N, C-alpha and C positions, 0 to 999 in steps of 0.2 A: 831524559835530563842532559844537559852539556858537560862538558868534561870539567867546569870549573864548578860544579855543583857536588861533585864529590871529594871527600876529605882523603879517600885513600883510593888508588887506583893501580891496580896489579894486573898484567897482560900477559897471559902465559909464562908466567915465572917457573923456572926450573933452578934446581938447587941439589945437587947431589954429593953426599957424604960417602966415599968409598964406594959401595955397590947399592946404597940405599937413597932413593930419592926422598929427599925431606920436603920439596915443594915441586911437585909434579904437574906442570903447564896449568898451574893454578892461575885463575882471571876471577877476581873479584874486585868490585866496584861498591864503596861504601857511602851513602849520601850524607852530605853535611847536616849537622843537629841531630839531637835524640842522645839515646844510649843503645848501644851496639852491642849485643853479647856475643863472644866467639867461644863454641866449645868444641870440644873432639877429646878422642882418648890421648892418652901419653904416646908422644910419636906423630901427631897428626899434623904438625907444622907450623903451631902459633908461636911460639918462640922462635924459630927460623923466620918466620915473615915478619916479626918485629924487628928483628936483626938487619933483614934487607931493608924493610921501610926506613928504619933509621940510620943506614947507611954503615952499619959495623960490618956486613957481608955482602959479599958480590955475586947476583946469579950468574949462573952458569948463562944462562938465557933468559930472555922475557924481558919485561920493564916494570918499574914499580914509581910512582910517584905518590908524594904525600904533601897534603896543603898545596896542590898544584906544582910542586918541584920534584924535578929528577931526584931518586932518593941517593943517586951514587955523587950528586953536587948539593948537598946541602948548606946553604948559607949559615952562619952562626946566629944570625937575628931570627932566621927561622926557627932555629931548635930553641930557642927562648920561649916559642910559641906552643910547644909540646910539653905536656907534664906527663911524668912517667912514675908510676909507684909500681913496684912488685912485691912478692912475698917476703923478702929478706929484710926489709925495713932497717936498713944499714944505715946508721947516723955516727957523727963522732962523740963517742961515751964521754970524752974529757971536758966537753962544752955545754953550757947550759943551753935549756929551750931559747931564750931569748936571744943568746948570742949565735944560734944557729938561725935563728928566724932575721936577725939582722944581717947577716951576713948572704941570706938569699934575697933578703929586700933589697939589697943594693945591685943585685944582679937584673932584676926584672923592673923595667919602668913603669908597667901597668900591676905593679902590686896593689892587691886589695888588703888592705889591713883588718876591716872590717870584716871580710869574709874568713880570715884566718882566726880570729876570734870566735867566731860563730863555730866553726870545725872543733877547736880545741874545748870548748863549753861542754862538747859531749862526752870528754873522755876525761874530764877535771883534772888536767895538767897544768901545772903552774909555771910561769916563766922562770922562775929562780930555779926548778928543778933540774940537776945535771942529766942529760941522757942515759949515762949509766944506770941511774937510778930508776929509770921507768922499765914498766912492763911491757913485752911483746907488743900486748894492745894497744898501750898507751904511745908507743913508737910507731905504731901503724898511725893512729890518729895524729901524730906530728908531722909525717909523712905526706898525709891527705890533707892537713892544712897547708904546708907548704906549696904543695902542688897547685890547691886551689887558688889560694891567694895570688901565686903568679899570673892568674887571669890566662889560662892557656886556650889556644883556640881548640886544640886538640888533647883530653887527657886519657892516658893508656894506663888502665888498671890490670896487672897480669897478677892473679892469682893472690889479689892483696889481704885476703882473710885466712889464709892457708895456716895452719896452725893456731889460730886466736880461740879463745874459748867462747862460749854460747854470747857471754857479755859482751866481750869485745867485738864479736861479729855484728850483735843488734846495734851498737854504737857506731861503728864504722859504715853499716848501711844507712841508719838513719841520720847521720853528718852528709852522706852524700845525697841523699834524697831531699833533705830539707835546707840543703845549703844552695844558694841559686850560684850556679855556676859563671853564668855569663850569658847573652843572648848570642845565639849561632854558634855556642860552642859543642863540641863532639866529645860524647865518652865512650870508648872502646873499652869493654868489661869482660876479662877472661876470666872463668870459674868452673869447677867442676860441681858446685854447689847448684842445684836447679831451683832450691827455694830462694836464693839470692837473684837468680836469672829472673824469676816470675816477678820479683817485686820492682828490680830495676830497669828491667830491658823493654825497649820498643820493637826491637828486630834481632832474632835469633839468626846466627851465622853457623853452620855446622861443617867443619872441615875435617878430613878424613885422609889419612895418608898422602898428605900434601895437595889435595885437590877439594875443593868446594863441592860440599853434597846438597846442601839445602840454605834457601834464605827467604825467612819470611817472618812475619809477627808472632810470638810466642804462642799466643791463642790458637792462631790460625795453623800453625803445626800441629798444636794437640788435637784441631778438629780433623785433620787428616788421620791421625792414628788412632785406632780402635782396637778394642778387646771383644771377640768372638770367643763364647763358650759352646762346647757342643758334646753333648753325651751318644757316643754310638755303644749301643747295646752289646755289639761283640768286638773283635777286634777291631783296632783303628784300620781304616783302609791306607792307601797309599795316597798323599796330600801332597807330594812334591810338586805336582802341577799345578797348584793354587796360587792364583797373582796375589802379588803385594805382600807375600808374609814375610814377617820380618822374624818373628821367634815363635816356636809352639813350644809348651811346655804340657805335660800330663800329670796332673792333681787331682788325688781323689776319685780316680775315675772318671774325671770330665778332662777334656782337651783344650788348651787355652791356645787361640790363635792371636797375636797381636799382629795388626796389619796396617798397611799404609794405601791411601787414597782408594779405598774400595768402599762400594755402596752396598745397597740391600742385597744385590746379585751373590755376594759374598756367601750371605747366610744361605741362599738359595742352592748355591753350589754344596754347601755342607748335608743339606740335607738331600739333595740327590746322592751323597757319599754315604747315605745311610743312618746320618744323625738322627737320633730321636727326638731330641729336644737342642733348641739352637737359641741362644740371644746375645745381644752385643752390651756394652757399655763403654764409655769414655775413660780415658786413663790420664793421668798426672803426667806433668811434665818430664817429671825425673823418669817416669818407666817410657814414655815416649822415645825420649833421646836416649837411654840406655837400649832400647829394643833396636831403635834405629842403626846404633855404631854396632850392636852385636849381630846383625844380620848376617855377616860374613862367617859367623860360627856355626849356623844352624845348618842341618843336613838339604835344607831346601836348596835350590838353584838359586842365586843371589837373583835380586828383583831390581828392575832399572827404576831410579828412582831421580826425578827430574826436579833442579831447584826452581 
């Protein structure tokens, strides 16, 4: 790919707060088009990355570009091509929905009123309602409608369903999935909810401690993570030398190993260690990601995981 094929380009980004590295030599290139999910534990660097990309923070070193422009020198016109929705869903409570819509419509020459209406229909929001009368889920719907109607080249959704009830979450995801965003548009979706990631994402990006740890399609990532269950008739042997181990749990006399990028040889290794029975099974995306991110908390030596 050429540089113009990427919607986000980060090269060896570093940003330190006091003694903590929020971004630690982060290199990340996100291609244009599709929906890219960014996941990671709290403090992984997601919010810091967005602040740098949008020009609100200056990195200590490295470079960042968004839509082909240096993030430290974003022109006003370019900012209009970027939509942003976060978990706060803050809107002026004294205004009506149609008044907020009219105000936003004047700001964006590529405004798509049909798209705006399509999104709002998922939330049963009336134009004459005051923002203060809306539930949190309905405000989330209004924010999504406003962001999509501006016809952005890049839409960033940062934990948009946090704090919403089940019905509102479903409405938000359906509105996102069934509304045409626009040809060539790119969505960056951040969430801790793996069921949301499975529904909307084409690409999974895992950040940890300000560093890129993995990037692939969600189903490809799941195929690389596997659960092995072994029964050791006597005391469990030392398994600290086993390759690719993300997590070990002992449940009801069985030892569960969640491993990354291992084949049938892993089962053979368990048998050599004295396992009486061994079998493997796939894991959900939720368990795969959580095991991946928790690997630093197991007693085994950390495993090197390639992106």
